[in-house]
C-alpha positions, 0 to 999 in steps of 0.5 A: 500499499502506497503512502498518500500523506508520507508523514501521517501515514508513516506515523500510523504504520509505525504505531501499528507496527509497534502494537504488533511487536508488543502483541508478539512479545506478550505472546512469548515470541522472540522479538525485540520490542526495545530495538523496534521502538528505537528504530520507530522513534528514529524514523518518527523523529527524523522524517517529520523533523526534517520537513516540519522542524519549524512547525514543532511547537515550542510548548513548555515542559510544564504544559507537556507534563500536564498533557502526559508527555514523559520528560527525560531526566537530565543528568550531570550539569546539563540544562533541561530542554525548554520545550517540545521543539527542543526535546524533539531536536535533542532526542532526534540528534542523540538517536540519529548519531547513535549517542545512546546506551542501553541499560539493563535491569540485571535480568537481561532486559533493557530498562533505561536508555541514556541519550546524549548530544555532542559538539566536536566530541564534547557532550552538550546534553545528557539524559536518561529515560525508561523504555516506557518513557521513550514509548510514551514520547513516540506515542504522543509524537504520533498523536501530534503528527496525526492531529497536525494532519487533521488540523490542516484538513479543517 
């Protein structure tokens, strides 16, 4: 099936693929749900960000939290992101450049991800987020992309 509206169709298909992987995992099938989540997040953050970077709102963190967005916990002496636009940009850069470390729970399951940005080999931001936080960000960004489509059609 061809894409009609590339970004929105990609978002819908990504959501469906994540649901199928979750279902297979719940059935005990050998699938790698965190790997799929990172791959999906990479696509979700890169494709739209390149086309819609100026349309990603600068919604403040407090408002994002109230709306249920998980916020990565900044580590070290780095400043927290200011808004949704910056959060998406920082996560996009971290994942795109594979500045990501998978941290296990001690029982061979990935529990936490450490992500960071660098400029000329120097870290400029670092944060940790749980797998469920990354999933929450992916889901909310999918909803944002789909709502943008509906807003444009109105």
